[in-house]
C-alpha positions in Angstrom: -36.7 -14.0 123.5 -34.6 -16.7 124.8 -31.5 -18.4 123.2 -32.1 -21.7 120.8 -29.5 -24.6 121.9 -27.8 -24.2 119.0 -27.2 -20.3 119.4 -23.3 -20.5 120.0 -22.9 -23.2 116.7 -24.9 -20.7 114.5 -22.8 -17.5 115.4 -19.7 -19.8 115.0 -20.4 -20.1 111.2 -17.2 -18.2 109.8 -17.8 -15.3 107.4 -17.8 -15.5 103.4 -16.9 -12.5 101.3 -20.0 -11.5 99.1 -17.7 -10.0 96.2 -14.2 -12.2 95.8 -12.0 -9.4 94.2 -9.4 -11.4 92.6 -10.9 -10.7 89.1 -11.1 -7.1 89.3 -8.4 -5.2 86.9 -5.4 -3.5 88.9 -4.0 -0.3 88.4 -0.4 -0.8 87.7 1.1 1.4 90.6 4.8 1.8 88.7 3.0 2.9 85.5 0.6 5.4 87.4 3.4 6.9 89.1 5.1 7.4 86.1 2.2 9.0 84.4 1.8 11.1 87.8 5.3 13.2 86.9 4.0 13.9 83.3 1.3 15.9 84.5 0.9 19.7 84.7 -1.0 21.6 87.5 -3.6 24.0 85.7 -5.9 25.2 88.3 -6.8 25.3 92.0 -9.9 25.6 93.8 -10.3 26.8 97.4 -13.3 25.3 99.0 -14.7 27.7 102.0 -15.7 26.2 105.1 -19.4 25.2 105.4 -19.6 25.5 101.7 -18.7 23.9 98.5 -17.4 24.1 95.0 -17.0 22.2 91.7 -14.3 21.5 89.7 -13.6 19.3 86.2 -10.7 17.0 85.8 -9.8 15.7 82.1 -9.5 12.0 81.8 -5.7 10.9 82.5 -5.7 14.0 84.5 -5.3 14.0 88.6 -6.9 16.3 91.4 -5.5 16.6 94.8 -7.6 17.1 97.9 -5.5 18.9 100.6 -6.1 20.2 104.4 -4.4 23.5 104.1 -5.4 25.5 107.3 -6.7 23.2 109.9 -8.2 19.6 110.5 -11.3 19.5 108.2 -13.1 16.7 106.6 -14.7 17.1 103.2 -18.1 15.3 101.1 -16.7 14.1 97.5 -19.5 13.6 94.9 -18.2 12.7 91.3 -20.1 12.4 88.0 -18.9 11.8 84.6 -18.8 15.5 83.1 -20.8 14.9 80.3 -23.6 12.6 81.8 -24.5 13.6 85.4 -26.8 10.3 85.1 -23.0 8.5 85.7 -22.2 9.4 89.2 -20.2 7.6 92.0 -21.7 4.7 93.6 -20.6 4.5 97.0 -22.4 1.2 97.8 -20.6 -0.8 95.5 -17.1 0.9 95.9 -17.8 -0.4 99.7 -18.6 -3.6 98.6 -15.9 -4.1 96.5 -12.9 -2.4 98.3 -14.3 -1.9 102.4 -15.7 0.7 104.5 -13.1 3.1 103.7 -10.7 3.5 101.0 -7.0 4.4 100.3 -4.0 4.1 98.0 -4.6 2.0 94.7 -8.5 1.8 95.6 -11.0 3.0 93.2 -14.0 4.9 93.2 -17.1 3.1 90.7 -19.7 4.6 89.0 -23.5 3.9 89.3 -25.5 1.6 86.9 -25.4 0.6 84.3 -22.0 1.9 83.6 -20.0 0.2 86.8 -16.7 1.2 85.8 -14.0 3.2 87.7 -14.3 6.8 87.7 -11.3 7.6 89.8 -7.9 5.5 91.1 -6.2 6.9 94.6 -2.9 7.6 93.6 -1.5 8.6 97.3 -2.7 8.6 100.6 -1.0 10.8 103.2 -3.1 9.1 106.1 -2.8 5.5 104.8 -0.4 5.0 108.0 -3.5 5.3 110.2 -5.1 1.7 109.6 -7.7 0.5 111.7 -7.8 2.1 115.4 -8.7 0.6 118.7 -12.4 1.8 118.3 -12.6 0.2 114.7 -12.4 3.8 113.2 -10.4 4.5 109.8 -10.1 7.0 107.6 -11.7 8.3 104.0 -14.9 6.2 104.4 -18.0 5.1 101.9 -20.2 4.2 104.5 -22.0 7.5 105.6 -24.4 9.2 103.3 -23.6 13.1 104.1 -24.9 15.5 106.6 -28.2 16.9 105.1 -31.0 19.3 106.2 -33.7 16.4 106.4 -32.2 14.3 108.7 -31.2 17.7 110.9 -34.6 18.7 110.7 -36.1 15.3 111.6 -34.1 14.8 114.7 -33.5 18.8 116.0 -36.9 20.3 114.6 -34.6 23.1 113.3 -33.6 24.6 109.8 -29.8 24.3 108.9 -28.6 24.9 105.2 -24.8 24.6 105.1 -24.9 20.7 105.7 -23.1 18.9 102.8 -26.1 18.0 101.0 -27.1 21.4 100.6 -23.9 22.7 100.1 -23.3 20.2 97.2 -26.7 21.0 95.8 -26.0 24.8 95.5 -22.5 24.1 93.9 -24.2 21.7 91.4 -26.6 24.6 90.8 -24.1 26.9 90.1 -21.9 25.3 88.0 -24.3 23.8 85.9 -27.1 26.1 85.6 -29.7 23.2 86.4 -32.7 24.8 88.7 -31.9 23.9 92.7 -34.6 21.4 92.8 -33.4 19.3 89.6 -29.6 19.8 90.9 -30.6 18.4 94.4 -31.6 15.2 92.4 -28.1 14.6 91.2 -26.5 14.7 94.5 -25.6 11.4 96.3 -23.6 9.3 98.7 -20.3 10.8 99.3 -16.7 9.7 99.9 -16.2 11.5 103.3 -12.4 12.5 102.5 -10.2 12.6 105.7 -13.4 11.9 108.0 -12.6 8.7 110.8 -15.4 6.6 111.1 -16.6 3.1 112.3 -19.5 1.6 113.7 -19.7 0.5 117.8 -19.3 -2.9 118.7 -22.0 -3.0 121.2 -24.8 -1.4 119.4 -23.6 -1.3 115.8 -24.0 2.9 115.3 -22.1 4.7 113.0 -19.9 6.9 114.6 -17.4 9.9 113.5 -14.0 10.7 115.5 -11.6 13.7 115.6 -9.7 13.2 112.2 -5.9 12.7 112.2 -6.0 15.0 109.1 -3.4 18.0 109.5 -2.4 20.9 107.0 -0.5 19.2 104.8 -2.1 16.0 104.4 -3.5 14.9 100.9 -5.8 12.8 98.9 -4.5 12.1 95.4 -6.9 10.5 92.4 -6.5 9.8 88.8 -9.1 10.6 86.7 -10.4 7.6 84.9 -12.9 9.5 82.8 -13.6 13.2 82.2 -14.7 14.1 86.0 -16.7 16.7 87.4 -16.2 16.9 91.0 -18.0 18.9 93.9 -16.4 18.9 97.2 -18.1 20.2 100.5 -15.8 21.6 103.3 -18.2 19.9 106.2 -19.7 22.2 108.6 -18.5 19.5 111.3 -14.9 20.5 111.1 -12.7 17.5 112.2 -15.8 16.0 113.2 -14.8 15.5 116.7 -18.0 16.7 118.5 -20.5 17.3 116.1 -22.1 18.3 112.5 -24.5 20.2 110.6 -23.6 23.1 113.1 -22.0 26.5 113.0 -20.0 26.2 116.4 -17.6 23.7 115.2 -14.1 25.1 113.9 -13.9 24.8 110.3 -11.4 25.4 107.6 -11.0 25.6 103.7 -9.9 22.5 101.6 -7.8 23.1 98.5 -8.8 21.3 95.4 -5.6 21.4 92.8 -6.2 19.8 89.0 -3.3 18.3 87.2 -4.0 17.6 83.1 -1.9 15.5 80.8 0.4 17.9 78.7 -0.9 19.5 75.3 -0.7 17.1 72.7 -0.7 13.6 74.7 -2.2 11.0 73.8 -5.9 10.4 74.7 -6.1 8.4 78.3 -7.7 5.0 77.4 -10.3 5.1 79.7 -12.3 2.0 81.0 -15.0 1.0 78.9 -18.6 0.7 80.5 -19.5 -2.5 82.1 -20.3 -5.4 79.4 -23.5 -6.5 80.9 -26.1 -6.6 78.0 -29.0 -5.2 80.4 -31.5 -7.7 79.1 -32.3 -8.7 82.6 -33.4 -12.4 81.9 -36.3 -11.3 79.2 
């Protein structure tokens, strides 16, 4: 179709930020840094390549995800450790913070709770910023590689997609039947993954992650957390995912807890909306 006469004027209308965040409660970086020095390492979990593992973190504790043997991205799910219906909400996190998250930003939980689940304490890749292709690190735009889309596009069956990895890990951790565990697996934080959107077609792209052994992402647990992390079958996502051909490496999750006898962490209250929905 031909362009209308005022096409240029319509395109020139300036954008408006959907969710101004000036009123969001802000973490105190100095206080968090001081709190971090009081925590004690209590456990670590090695996530095998092309597989997933679960871990638990107490409120006021912390966890670190590290690259340890080679460039590797991970898909992270988080739940309230006592209520799987409260889980990480990637879409609202994206709406509040942007397509990629870094130090000082938070991972928010699903409705009706909508509160911070975790706060990013430190990001060794925060130097990367936005590259000339529009790519950045730690995205909340991708959903997770999954066997359904793989079957749709290739006709094949592949069982080590991150969705399946997370499903198996959650079922093993909770004792839930596989089909029930799958309903709790949700859109992820793509840890270390470098992604963006093409400017010509608007398609979601991935490129080789800048992560190297020794890089890490640190989180404060704002509530008691159950986490699951998949070491993506795409490795550093430089070529493809849902594949047994990419070079893949393990990831390490280290868990830190407040010292014995420490005061209970004053975690965030659930959202104050009354849930009347106008009735």
